[in-house]
C-alpha positions as CSV (number, residue, x, y, z in Angstrom):
1,M,16.2,66.4,8.2
2,I,19.5,64.6,7.3
3,E,19.4,60.9,8.4
4,R,22.5,59.2,9.8
5,L,23.0,55.5,10.7
6,A,24.6,54.9,14.1
7,S,27.2,52.4,15.2
8,R,25.7,51.6,18.6
9,H,22.3,49.8,18.9
10,V,19.9,49.7,21.9
11,V,16.9,47.4,21.7
12,L,13.8,47.5,24.0
13,M,12.0,44.2,23.8
14,G,8.5,45.0,25.0
15,I,7.4,48.5,26.0
16,G,6.1,48.1,29.5
17,H,6.4,50.6,32.2
18,T,10.2,50.4,32.6
19,N,11.1,50.4,28.9
20,A,8.6,53.1,28.2
21,H,10.6,55.4,30.5
22,V,13.7,54.7,28.5
23,L,11.9,55.5,25.2
24,R,10.6,58.8,26.8
25,M,14.1,59.7,28.0
26,W,15.7,58.9,24.7
27,R,13.5,61.6,23.1
28,M,14.9,64.2,25.6
29,N,18.5,63.1,25.7
30,R,19.5,60.7,23.0
31,P,23.0,59.2,23.5
32,P,25.4,60.1,20.7
33,D,26.0,57.7,17.8
34,A,23.3,55.3,19.0
35,D,20.0,54.2,17.6
36,L,17.0,52.7,19.4
37,T,14.7,49.9,18.2
38,C,11.4,49.1,20.1
39,L,9.9,45.6,19.7
40,S,6.2,45.3,20.5
41,N,3.4,43.0,19.6
42,Y,1.1,46.0,19.4
43,A,1.4,49.6,18.2
44,F,0.3,50.8,21.7
45,A,1.3,50.0,25.3
46,T,-1.3,49.7,28.0
47,Y,-0.9,51.2,31.5
48,S,-2.1,48.4,33.8
49,G,-3.0,50.8,36.6
50,M,-5.8,52.3,34.5
51,L,-7.3,49.1,33.1
52,P,-10.0,48.8,35.8
53,A,-11.0,52.5,35.1
54,R,-11.1,51.7,31.4
55,L,-13.3,48.7,32.1
56,A,-15.7,50.8,34.2
57,G,-15.9,53.4,31.5
58,Q,-14.2,56.0,33.7
59,V,-11.5,56.8,31.2
60,S,-11.2,56.5,27.4
61,P,-9.0,53.9,25.7
62,A,-6.6,56.7,24.7
63,Q,-6.1,57.8,28.3
64,M,-4.6,54.4,29.3
65,E,-2.6,53.8,26.2
66,I,0.9,54.9,25.0
67,N,0.9,55.6,21.3
68,L,4.1,53.9,20.3
69,P,4.3,55.1,16.7
70,A,4.0,58.7,18.0
71,L,6.4,58.2,20.8
72,C,8.9,56.3,18.7
73,G,8.6,59.0,16.0
74,A,9.2,61.8,18.4
75,S,12.2,59.9,19.8
76,G,13.7,59.0,16.4
77,A,13.3,55.3,17.3
78,R,12.3,52.4,15.1
79,L,9.2,50.4,15.9
80,V,9.0,46.7,14.9
81,T,5.9,44.7,15.6
82,D,7.2,41.2,14.5
83,A,7.4,38.4,17.2
84,V,10.8,37.5,18.6
85,T,11.9,33.8,18.3
86,G,15.2,33.9,20.0
87,I,18.6,35.6,20.7
88,D,22.0,34.8,19.2
89,H,24.2,36.0,22.1
90,D,27.5,35.4,20.3
91,A,26.4,37.6,17.3
92,R,24.4,39.8,19.7
93,E,21.3,39.7,17.5
94,I,17.5,39.4,18.1
95,Q,16.1,36.7,15.9
96,F,12.7,36.5,14.1
97,A,10.8,33.9,12.1
98,S,10.4,35.9,8.9
99,R,12.6,39.0,9.0
100,P,16.4,39.6,9.4
101,A,17.9,39.6,12.8
102,I,18.3,43.0,14.6
103,P,21.7,43.7,16.3
104,F,22.0,45.1,19.8
105,D,24.8,46.4,22.0
106,V,22.4,46.8,24.9
107,L,19.1,44.9,25.3
108,S,16.3,45.5,27.8
109,I,13.6,42.8,28.1
110,G,10.3,44.0,29.6
111,I,7.5,41.8,28.1
112,G,5.6,41.4,31.4
113,S,4.0,38.2,32.4
114,V,1.1,36.0,31.3
115,A,-1.8,34.3,33.0
116,T,-1.4,30.9,34.6
117,I,-4.0,28.8,32.9
118,N,-2.1,25.6,32.1
119,E,-3.7,23.6,35.0
120,I,-7.2,23.8,33.6
121,E,-8.2,20.4,32.1
122,E,-10.7,21.9,29.6
123,Q,-11.3,25.4,28.3
124,T,-14.0,27.2,26.3
125,D,-14.5,30.3,24.3
126,G,-15.9,31.9,27.5
127,L,-12.4,32.1,29.0
128,V,-10.9,35.6,28.9
129,P,-7.4,36.1,30.4
130,I,-6.7,39.7,31.3
131,K,-3.4,39.5,29.4
132,P,-2.6,40.8,26.9
133,M,-4.2,43.9,28.4
134,Q,-4.2,45.7,25.1
135,S,-7.0,43.5,23.9
136,F,-8.7,42.6,27.2
137,V,-11.8,44.9,27.0
138,Q,-12.5,43.9,23.4
139,R,-12.1,40.2,24.1
140,L,-14.4,40.5,27.0
141,K,-17.0,42.3,24.9
142,E,-16.8,39.5,22.3
143,A,-17.2,36.8,25.0
144,V,-20.3,38.5,26.5
145,S,-21.7,39.0,23.0
146,R,-21.4,35.2,22.2
147,V,-23.3,34.4,25.4
148,Q,-26.1,36.8,24.5
149,Q,-26.4,35.2,21.1
150,R,-26.7,31.8,22.7
151,Q,-29.2,32.7,25.4
152,S,-31.8,35.4,25.3
153,D,-33.0,35.1,28.9
154,G,-31.7,34.5,32.4
155,P,-28.9,36.3,34.2
156,L,-25.4,36.5,32.9
157,S,-22.9,34.7,35.1
158,I,-19.4,36.1,35.2
159,V,-16.7,34.5,37.3
160,V,-13.4,36.2,38.0
161,V,-10.6,33.8,39.0
162,G,-7.8,35.3,41.1
163,S,-8.1,37.5,44.2
164,G,-5.1,39.8,43.8
165,V,-5.4,43.5,43.2
166,A,-6.1,42.9,39.5
167,G,-9.0,40.5,40.2
168,V,-10.5,42.6,42.9
169,E,-10.5,45.7,40.7
170,I,-12.1,43.8,37.8
171,V,-14.9,42.5,40.0
172,S,-15.5,46.0,41.4
173,C,-15.5,47.6,37.9
174,L,-17.6,45.1,36.0
175,P,-20.9,46.8,36.8
176,G,-19.7,49.9,35.0
177,F,-18.7,47.7,32.0
178,L,-22.0,45.8,31.8
179,S,-24.3,48.9,32.2
180,P,-23.6,50.4,28.7
181,L,-24.2,47.0,27.2
182,Q,-27.7,47.2,28.8
183,I,-27.1,44.1,30.9
184,D,-29.0,44.7,34.1
185,T,-29.4,41.1,35.3
186,Y,-26.1,39.3,36.2
187,Q,-24.2,37.4,38.9
188,L,-20.6,38.2,39.7
189,T,-18.5,35.6,41.5
190,M,-14.9,35.6,42.6
191,V,-13.1,32.3,42.9
192,T,-9.6,32.0,44.5
193,R,-7.5,29.2,45.8
194,S,-6.3,31.6,48.5
195,E,-8.0,31.5,51.9
196,R,-8.5,35.2,51.8
197,V,-9.4,37.8,49.1
198,I,-6.4,40.2,48.4
199,S,-4.3,38.7,51.2
200,E,-1.6,41.4,50.8
201,V,-3.6,44.2,52.4
202,E,-4.7,45.1,55.9
203,E,-7.9,43.6,57.3
204,R,-9.7,47.0,57.3
205,T,-8.9,47.5,53.6
206,R,-10.2,44.0,52.8
207,Q,-13.4,44.5,54.8
208,T,-14.1,47.8,52.9
209,I,-13.9,45.8,49.6
210,L,-16.0,42.9,50.9
211,K,-18.7,45.1,52.2
212,T,-18.9,46.9,48.9
213,W,-19.3,43.5,47.1
214,Q,-21.9,42.4,49.6
215,K,-24.1,45.3,48.7
216,R,-23.8,44.3,45.0
217,N,-24.5,40.6,45.7
218,V,-21.0,39.4,44.6
219,K,-20.4,35.8,45.6
220,V,-16.9,34.8,46.9
221,V,-15.5,31.3,46.8
222,T,-12.1,30.9,48.6
223,G,-9.8,28.0,49.1
224,H,-10.5,26.3,45.8
225,A,-8.9,26.2,42.4
226,V,-10.7,25.8,39.0
227,R,-10.2,22.4,37.5
228,R,-12.4,22.3,34.4
229,L,-14.5,24.8,32.3
230,S,-17.7,24.0,30.4
231,E,-19.9,26.2,28.3
232,A,-21.8,27.7,31.2
233,A,-20.1,26.5,34.3
234,I,-16.7,25.8,36.1
235,E,-15.8,22.8,38.1
236,L,-13.7,23.4,41.3
237,D,-11.1,21.0,42.7
238,N,-13.6,19.9,45.3
239,G,-16.1,18.8,42.7
240,N,-18.5,21.8,43.2
241,V,-19.9,23.5,40.1
242,V,-20.3,27.3,39.7
243,D,-22.4,28.9,37.0
244,A,-20.1,30.7,34.6
245,D,-21.0,32.0,31.2
246,V,-17.8,34.1,31.1
247,V,-14.6,33.4,33.1
248,I,-12.1,36.2,33.5
249,W,-8.7,34.8,34.4
250,A,-6.7,37.2,36.7
251,T,-4.4,34.8,38.6
252,G,-0.8,35.4,39.5
253,A,1.9,36.1,37.0
254,A,3.6,33.3,34.9
255,P,6.6,33.8,32.6
256,P,5.9,34.3,28.9
257,P,7.0,31.1,27.0
258,I,9.6,33.0,24.9
259,L,11.8,33.6,28.0
260,A,12.7,29.9,28.0
261,K,14.2,30.4,24.4
262,L,16.4,33.4,25.0
263,G,19.5,31.7,26.5
264,L,19.2,33.5,29.8
265,D,19.4,32.3,33.4
266,L,15.9,31.9,34.9
267,D,14.6,31.7,38.4
268,E,12.6,28.8,39.7
269,R,9.4,30.1,38.2
270,G,10.9,30.8,34.8
271,F,11.5,34.5,34.9
272,V,14.8,36.0,34.0
273,A,17.3,36.0,36.9
274,T,19.0,39.4,37.4
275,G,21.3,41.1,39.9
276,H,20.5,44.4,41.5
277,H,21.7,46.2,38.4
278,L,18.7,44.7,36.6
279,E,21.3,42.9,34.3
280,S,21.0,39.2,33.5
281,T,23.1,37.0,35.7
282,N,24.7,35.3,32.7
283,R,24.6,37.8,29.9
284,R,26.4,41.2,30.0
285,H,24.3,44.3,29.0
286,V,21.1,42.3,28.7
287,F,18.6,43.7,31.2
288,A,15.3,42.2,32.4
289,V,12.8,44.6,34.0
290,G,9.3,44.7,35.5
291,D,7.5,41.4,35.8
292,T,10.0,39.8,33.3
293,G,12.9,39.9,35.7
294,T,13.5,38.5,39.2
295,I,16.2,40.1,41.3
296,T,18.2,37.3,43.0
297,G,17.9,37.5,46.7
298,E,14.8,39.7,46.7
299,S,11.2,38.5,47.3
300,L,9.1,41.0,45.5
301,P,5.5,40.7,44.1
302,K,5.0,41.2,40.4
303,A,3.5,44.6,40.7
304,G,3.6,47.6,38.3
305,V,4.9,49.9,40.9
306,Y,8.3,48.2,40.8
307,A,8.4,48.4,37.0
308,V,7.8,52.2,37.2
309,R,10.5,52.7,39.9
310,Q,13.0,50.7,37.8
311,G,12.7,53.1,34.9
312,P,15.3,55.7,36.0
313,I,17.9,53.1,37.0
314,L,17.5,51.3,33.7
315,W,17.9,54.5,31.7
316,D,21.1,55.3,33.6
317,N,22.5,51.8,33.2
318,I,21.8,51.7,29.4
319,R,23.9,54.8,29.0
320,L,26.6,53.5,31.3
321,A,26.6,50.2,29.4
322,L,27.0,51.9,26.1
323,D,30.0,53.7,27.4
324,G,31.5,50.7,29.2
325,R,31.2,52.2,32.7
326,E,30.1,50.7,36.0
327,L,26.4,50.1,36.4
328,K,24.1,51.4,39.2
329,A,22.2,49.2,41.6
330,Y,18.5,49.3,42.1
331,S,17.1,49.2,45.7
332,P,13.5,48.2,45.7
333,Q,11.1,49.7,48.2
334,H,9.2,47.3,50.4
335,D,6.1,49.3,51.0
336,F,4.1,51.6,48.7
337,L,0.8,53.4,48.4
338,K,-2.0,51.1,47.3
339,L,-5.1,52.5,45.7
340,I,-7.9,50.1,44.6
341,N,-10.7,51.2,42.3
342,L,-14.1,50.2,43.7
343,G,-15.9,51.0,40.4
344,D,-18.4,53.5,41.9
345,G,-16.3,56.6,42.0
346,R,-14.6,55.6,45.2
347,A,-11.2,54.0,45.9
348,V,-9.9,52.2,48.9
349,G,-6.3,52.9,49.8
350,Q,-3.6,51.8,52.2
351,W,-0.3,53.5,53.2
352,K,2.1,52.4,55.9
353,G,-0.6,50.2,57.5
354,V,-3.3,53.0,57.4
355,S,-6.5,52.2,55.5
356,F,-8.8,54.8,54.0
357,A,-11.6,55.0,51.4
358,G,-13.7,57.5,49.6
359,R,-14.2,59.6,46.4
360,W,-11.2,61.7,47.3
361,A,-9.1,58.6,47.2
362,M,-10.3,57.8,43.7
363,R,-9.6,61.4,42.6
364,L,-6.1,60.9,44.0
365,K,-5.6,57.7,42.1
366,H,-6.9,59.3,38.9
367,R,-4.6,62.2,39.3
368,I,-1.6,60.0,39.9
369,D,-2.4,57.8,36.9
370,L,-3.0,60.7,34.5
371,R,0.2,62.4,35.6
372,F,2.1,59.2,34.8
373,M,0.5,58.9,31.4
374,D,1.1,62.6,30.6
375,K,4.8,61.8,30.6
376,F,4.3,59.7,27.4
377,T,2.1,62.2,25.5
378,V,3.8,63.5,22.5
379,T,3.4,67.1,21.3
380,P,2.3,66.9,17.6
381,M,4.8,68.2,15.1
382,A,3.8,71.3,13.3
383,S,2.3,70.8,9.9
384,G,5.1,72.7,8.2
385,S,5.7,76.4,7.5
386,A,7.3,78.0,4.5
387,E,10.8,77.7,5.8
388,D,10.6,74.0,6.7
389,E,8.3,72.8,3.8
390,T,11.1,70.6,2.5
391,E,11.5,68.8,5.8
392,M,7.7,68.3,6.2
393,Q,7.2,67.0,2.6
394,C,5.4,63.7,2.9
395,R,7.1,60.5,2.1
396,G,5.8,57.4,0.2
397,C,3.6,58.6,-2.6
398,G,3.3,62.0,-0.9
399,C,6.7,63.1,-2.3
400,K,5.5,62.5,-5.9
401,L,5.5,65.3,-8.5
402,G,2.0,66.7,-9.0
403,A,-0.2,65.5,-11.8
404,A,-0.4,68.8,-13.6
405,S,3.4,69.3,-13.6
406,L,3.9,65.7,-14.8
407,R,1.4,66.2,-17.7
408,N,3.2,69.4,-18.8
409,A,6.6,67.7,-18.6
410,L,5.3,64.7,-20.7
411,A,3.8,67.1,-23.2
412,L,7.3,68.6,-23.7
413,S,8.7,65.2,-24.3
414,A,6.3,63.5,-26.7
415,E,8.4,60.4,-27.0
416,V,7.9,59.4,-23.4
417,E,5.1,56.8,-23.0
418,A,2.5,58.1,-20.6
419,E,1.2,54.7,-19.5
420,D,2.3,53.5,-16.0
421,A,3.3,50.1,-17.2
422,V,4.5,49.9,-20.8
423,P,5.1,47.0,-23.3
424,I,8.9,46.5,-24.0
425,G,8.8,43.7,-26.5
426,G,6.9,41.3,-28.7
427,E,5.5,37.9,-27.7
428,V,7.7,36.2,-25.2
429,G,6.5,32.8,-23.8
430,R,3.0,33.3,-22.6
431,G,2.7,37.0,-23.2
432,D,4.2,40.5,-23.8
433,L,6.9,41.8,-21.5
434,I,6.0,45.0,-19.8
435,A,8.0,47.3,-17.5
436,S,7.3,49.9,-14.8
437,T,9.4,51.9,-12.4
438,D,8.6,53.6,-9.1
439,F,10.5,54.9,-6.0
440,F,9.9,57.1,-3.0
441,S,11.3,58.5,0.2
442,A,11.0,55.9,2.9
443,P,7.8,56.6,5.0
444,L,8.9,54.6,8.0
445,R,12.1,53.9,9.9
446,D,12.1,50.1,9.7
447,A,14.1,49.2,6.6
448,Y,12.6,45.7,6.3
449,T,9.0,47.0,6.3
450,V,10.0,49.8,3.9
451,G,11.5,47.2,1.6
452,R,8.2,45.3,1.6
453,I,6.1,48.4,0.9
454,A,8.5,49.6,-1.9
455,A,8.3,46.2,-3.6
456,L,4.5,46.0,-3.5
457,H,4.2,49.7,-4.6
458,S,6.6,49.4,-7.4
459,A,4.9,46.2,-8.7
460,S,1.4,47.7,-8.5
461,D,1.4,49.1,-12.1
462,I,2.5,45.7,-13.4
463,V,-0.1,43.9,-11.3
464,A,-2.9,46.3,-12.3
465,S,-2.0,45.8,-15.9
466,G,-2.7,42.0,-15.6
467,A,0.9,40.8,-15.4
468,R,3.1,38.9,-13.0
469,V,6.4,40.2,-12.0
470,T,9.4,38.3,-13.4
471,E,12.4,40.3,-12.1
472,A,13.3,43.6,-10.6
473,L,16.1,46.1,-10.4
474,A,16.7,48.1,-7.2
475,N,17.5,51.8,-6.8
476,L,18.5,52.8,-3.3
477,V,19.7,56.0,-1.5
478,I,21.2,55.1,1.8
479,P,21.9,57.6,4.6
480,D,25.5,58.2,5.6
481,G,26.9,56.7,8.8
482,D,28.6,53.6,10.2
483,P,29.6,51.2,7.4
484,R,28.3,48.1,9.1
485,A,25.0,49.8,9.8
486,Q,24.8,50.8,6.2
487,Q,25.4,47.2,5.1
488,R,22.8,45.9,7.4
489,F,20.3,48.6,6.3
490,V,20.7,47.7,2.7
491,A,20.4,44.0,3.5
492,D,17.2,44.7,5.4
493,L,15.7,46.8,2.6
494,L,16.4,44.1,0.1
495,A,15.2,41.3,2.4
496,G,11.9,43.0,2.8
497,A,11.5,43.5,-0.9
498,K,12.5,39.9,-1.6
499,S,9.9,38.6,0.8
500,E,7.2,40.2,-1.4
501,F,8.7,39.5,-4.8
502,S,9.0,35.9,-3.8
503,A,5.2,35.6,-4.3
504,W,6.0,35.6,-8.1
505,N,9.4,33.8,-7.7
506,A,10.8,37.1,-9.1
507,P,14.5,37.8,-8.2
508,I,16.1,41.2,-7.7
509,V,18.7,40.9,-10.5
510,G,20.7,44.1,-9.9
511,G,20.4,47.8,-9.2
512,H,22.2,50.9,-8.0
513,T,23.0,52.3,-4.6
514,I,24.2,55.8,-3.6
515,V,24.6,57.7,-0.3
516,G,22.3,60.6,0.3
517,P,20.5,62.7,3.0
518,R,17.5,60.4,3.5
519,T,16.4,56.9,2.6
520,E,15.0,56.5,-0.9
521,I,14.0,53.1,-2.4
522,G,12.3,51.9,-5.6
523,F,12.4,49.2,-8.2
524,T,12.2,48.9,-12.0
525,V,9.9,45.9,-12.4
526,I,9.6,43.6,-15.4
527,G,6.6,41.4,-15.9
528,Q,4.7,39.1,-18.3
529,R,1.0,39.3,-18.9
530,I,-1.1,36.4,-17.5
531,G,-4.2,36.7,-19.7
532,P,-4.9,37.0,-23.4
533,T,-4.6,40.8,-23.2
534,L,-3.4,43.3,-20.7
535,L,-5.9,45.2,-18.5
536,R,-6.2,48.8,-19.9
537,K,-7.5,52.0,-18.5
538,A,-9.3,52.6,-21.8
539,N,-11.4,49.4,-21.6
540,M,-14.2,50.7,-19.4
541,N,-17.7,50.4,-20.8
542,V,-21.0,52.1,-20.0
543,G,-22.8,50.0,-17.3
544,D,-19.6,48.6,-15.7
545,Q,-19.4,48.6,-11.9
546,L,-16.5,50.2,-10.2
547,L,-14.8,48.1,-7.5
548,L,-12.0,49.3,-5.2
549,T,-9.9,46.7,-3.3
550,K,-8.7,48.8,-0.4
551,P,-10.1,51.5,1.8
552,L,-8.8,55.1,1.2
553,G,-6.9,57.2,3.7
554,I,-3.3,56.0,3.4
555,G,-1.9,59.4,2.6
556,V,-3.5,61.3,5.4
557,L,-2.5,58.6,7.9
558,L,1.1,58.8,6.7
559,A,1.0,62.5,7.0
560,A,-0.3,62.1,10.6
561,E,2.4,59.6,11.4
562,M,5.0,62.1,10.3
563,R,3.5,64.7,12.7
564,N,3.1,62.2,15.6
565,L,-0.7,62.3,15.3
566,C,-1.6,58.9,13.9
567,P,-3.6,56.9,16.5
568,A,-2.0,53.6,17.3
569,R,-4.9,51.4,16.1
570,A,-5.1,53.4,12.9
571,Y,-1.3,52.9,12.5
572,E,-1.9,49.1,12.7
573,R,-4.6,49.2,10.0
574,L,-2.4,51.5,7.9
575,L,0.4,48.9,7.8
576,E,-2.1,46.1,7.2
577,A,-3.5,48.0,4.2
578,M,-0.2,48.9,2.7
579,L,1.2,45.4,3.0
580,L,-1.9,43.6,1.5
581,P,-0.7,42.1,-1.8
582,Q,-3.1,42.5,-4.8
583,H,-1.8,39.9,-7.4
584,K,-4.3,37.2,-6.4
585,I,-7.2,39.6,-6.9
586,V,-6.1,40.4,-10.4
587,E,-5.7,36.8,-11.3
588,I,-9.3,36.1,-10.3
589,A,-10.5,39.2,-12.2
590,I,-8.8,38.1,-15.4
591,E,-10.1,34.6,-15.1
592,L,-13.6,36.1,-15.0
593,G,-13.0,38.3,-18.1
594,A,-12.2,41.7,-16.6
595,K,-10.7,44.1,-19.2
596,A,-10.1,47.4,-17.3
597,A,-8.1,48.3,-14.2
598,T,-5.6,50.6,-12.7
599,D,-3.9,51.0,-9.4
600,V,-4.9,53.8,-7.0
601,T,-1.6,55.4,-5.9
602,G,-0.2,59.0,-5.9
603,F,-2.9,60.8,-7.7
604,G,-5.7,59.5,-5.5
605,L,-8.9,57.7,-6.5
606,V,-10.2,60.7,-8.4
607,G,-7.0,61.3,-10.3
608,H,-6.6,57.8,-11.5
609,L,-10.3,57.5,-12.2
610,I,-10.1,60.6,-14.4
611,E,-7.4,58.8,-16.4
612,M,-9.6,55.8,-16.9
613,A,-12.7,57.8,-17.8
614,D,-10.9,60.0,-20.3
615,A,-9.2,57.1,-22.0
616,S,-12.5,55.2,-22.3
617,D,-14.5,58.3,-23.3
618,V,-17.0,57.7,-20.4
619,T,-17.9,59.4,-17.1
620,A,-17.3,57.6,-13.9
621,E,-19.9,58.0,-11.2
622,V,-18.7,57.6,-7.6
623,K,-21.2,57.1,-4.7
624,L,-19.4,58.8,-1.8
625,G,-21.4,57.0,0.8
626,Q,-20.2,53.6,-0.4
627,V,-16.5,54.4,-0.3
628,E,-14.7,53.0,2.7
629,F,-12.0,54.8,4.6
630,L,-9.3,53.6,7.0
631,P,-9.9,54.2,10.7
632,S,-9.3,57.8,11.9
633,S,-8.5,59.1,8.3
634,V,-11.8,61.0,8.0
635,E,-11.3,62.6,11.5
636,L,-7.7,63.5,10.7
637,A,-8.7,65.1,7.4
638,A,-11.4,67.1,9.1
639,A,-8.8,68.3,11.6
640,G,-6.7,69.7,8.7
641,I,-4.1,66.9,8.4
642,E,-3.2,66.2,4.8
643,S,-0.5,64.9,2.6
644,S,1.8,67.5,1.0
645,L,0.7,66.2,-2.4
646,L,-3.0,66.7,-1.7
647,S,-3.1,70.3,-2.9
648,D,-1.7,69.3,-6.3
649,N,-4.2,66.5,-6.5
650,L,-7.1,68.8,-5.8
651,A,-6.3,70.6,-9.0
652,A,-8.3,67.8,-10.6
653,E,-11.5,69.1,-9.1
654,Q,-12.1,71.0,-12.3
655,F,-12.9,67.6,-14.0
656,V,-15.3,66.6,-11.2
657,E,-19.0,67.3,-10.9
658,A,-20.2,67.4,-7.3
659,E,-22.7,69.4,-5.3
660,G,-21.5,71.9,-2.7
661,R,-22.7,69.8,0.2
662,I,-20.6,66.9,-1.0
663,R,-17.5,69.0,-1.6
664,D,-17.7,70.3,2.0
665,Q,-17.3,66.8,3.4
666,S,-13.9,65.6,4.6
667,E,-14.6,62.3,2.7
668,F,-14.7,64.2,-0.6
669,K,-11.2,65.5,0.0
670,L,-10.0,62.0,0.8
671,L,-11.0,60.9,-2.7
672,F,-7.9,62.9,-3.8
673,D,-5.7,61.5,-1.1
674,P,-2.4,59.9,-2.4
675,Q,-2.2,56.2,-1.7
676,T,1.1,54.4,-1.1
677,C,0.4,50.8,-1.9
678,G,-3.2,51.7,-2.5
679,G,-5.8,49.3,-3.9
680,L,-6.8,48.4,-7.4
681,L,-9.7,50.0,-9.2
682,L,-11.5,47.5,-11.4
683,A,-14.4,48.0,-13.9
684,M,-16.5,44.9,-14.3
685,N,-19.8,44.2,-15.9
686,D,-22.8,43.1,-13.9
687,Q,-22.4,39.4,-14.7
688,Q,-18.8,39.4,-13.4
689,V,-19.3,41.2,-10.1
690,E,-21.0,38.5,-8.0
691,P,-18.7,35.7,-9.1
692,F,-15.7,37.9,-8.4
693,Q,-16.8,38.7,-4.9
694,Q,-17.5,35.0,-4.3
695,R,-14.1,34.0,-5.6
696,L,-12.4,36.6,-3.3
697,S,-14.3,35.1,-0.3
698,Q,-13.2,31.6,-1.2
699,A,-9.6,32.8,-1.4
700,G,-9.8,34.4,2.0
701,I,-9.7,37.9,0.6
702,E,-12.0,40.7,1.8
703,A,-14.7,41.7,-0.6
704,A,-13.9,44.5,-3.0
705,I,-15.7,47.8,-2.2
706,H,-18.4,48.7,-4.8
707,V,-17.9,52.5,-5.2
708,G,-19.8,53.4,-8.4
709,E,-20.7,52.8,-12.0
710,V,-19.6,53.8,-15.5
711,K,-22.0,56.2,-17.3
712,S,-22.1,57.6,-20.8
713,R,-19.9,60.5,-21.4
714,Q,-21.0,63.7,-19.8
715,K,-19.4,67.1,-19.4
716,K,-17.2,66.1,-16.5
717,S,-14.9,63.0,-16.3
718,V,-16.0,62.0,-12.8
719,C,-19.3,62.6,-11.0
720,I,-19.5,62.3,-7.2
721,R,-22.9,61.6,-5.8
């Protein structure tokens, strides 16, 4: 696929219900000469309407989440997960703390609302706001676990503060949450400053809820606000104390603090003031939707149904704004179907003043929710047939030439040094100068993140050799398109790379740029050794322990991301792994006397371990059960997802000894998985391992993974146990 940089830029800040509709429609009918950037604090968006069902165990996490990497990938959109710090309206740019600004012609802000907890005088680790919803269930589990660790007997007391629909559904669904945790003895209490629970519904609807709670012994305290929290209780504004091991905060919506920093007109509560076109009252072509915006002259509750209904109007107005045409007005409905999950397979509902309840109502709610979420489900891209193999070639290290072809090429050119990082001079200052070069096709759409990955990846040979980077030369292939977009694209790539090279105070001193069909980036890196000698692949000794500094699975996750199959949480861990720098680890290893290391990149763990074993005339034994893998990588490999380089890497099986039962495991195949920005493989003697792990811990670095041991030379280079 030929990439092209557009001249018009649309940015979605937050992917709530309204902005998610725009992202979905972009996939089906992308405006010409326009690109889309999605800003989100998470790699997935949560559908609030299904949170109670998720809490009760009635649906899986995936059923209530929009996979943003997959949806953005299918839509050709860029996903950015850095936090926004402000907007420069004159330059029309979104600002960030640590990355370049992102331009926009049209901006839609839909970041929702936050809980109102400022009035509490004291807080504890037992306080669990329901927002951000993406992490609510996990945070609640952690809070309950802390209580269980502190007390081994007595009932668990959970207080839900707030009596709107959200609070009511949480109280109703908590029994379904506690049951799998084997918590049978508990007390649920609702506290609200309102005089009535869920005051926005009819009395018959309310009574159905209260009667259900009465059967479950739920306590209700109305007309009082929470003033103070302690470790096991809350104090109300009348001085009364209520037992509370865990407090779930589900009060009314408050504006996210960032809204006050965006230079937009706000309403009296601090939300963005808009007209009926959903456009800011003081900034043209800046929209605020869902809970984030307040339509001047309307008195609407902050409810998800309005955000959903605003989606089609926003989509139309974004396209009209791009073309400079007159915008459409949004007319909010003033009544809508209410369905409230009672947590026991039933729902209570209300429509035009008529109240009803039953299992059929819950089935109706479930069907409506799933139909809504189905709109954001992305059909996986095919794994690639013969005619489109070039298009489906993996990026990152997955586009590397296979090891066998590379060895044959080097054999035909005997003067080429086969080492990854090679000496280029004599003694200079503290040590020898060494050089390495690497580049790849960009694996992601965000130029800044790609620049960071490329810098770390290009430097990994230098780092693994026991040197620090001193300078770098860039090689860039930039897609055709709008000249201003090209300029910013190059600037973003280099800014990302500089942010990583700055760890060594290493400048980018030059390079070369051409225009081509897709983004390519790499660096020639110069470095100086930091120890008395360089770390060498040939320095392994019998008895050394093999330590790996990152889990495996980067290649299969990148392959899944290309096919819109990478789970959102796995995507987050993938980025975290690739962007984890390794130079501090090497510095510690050298201080402790380590002599042998390599970086695990395109040829996979086994491929690079074969190089070390052959160079050292030993056999490396890997214990498969001790190797760690990134989340979802094993499952994806078992499903047949693999990097396009994997088949070449598997040719190295001839140098590996392993029983059939081991070869049949998906984990075995992942030992050959190409790693972009993979970890370091270190060989250390027994006396060095424990101090090494201790030093890593002191530096705030995760312990290295002990994956095997060096044995005396056997028939095969690597043995998998």
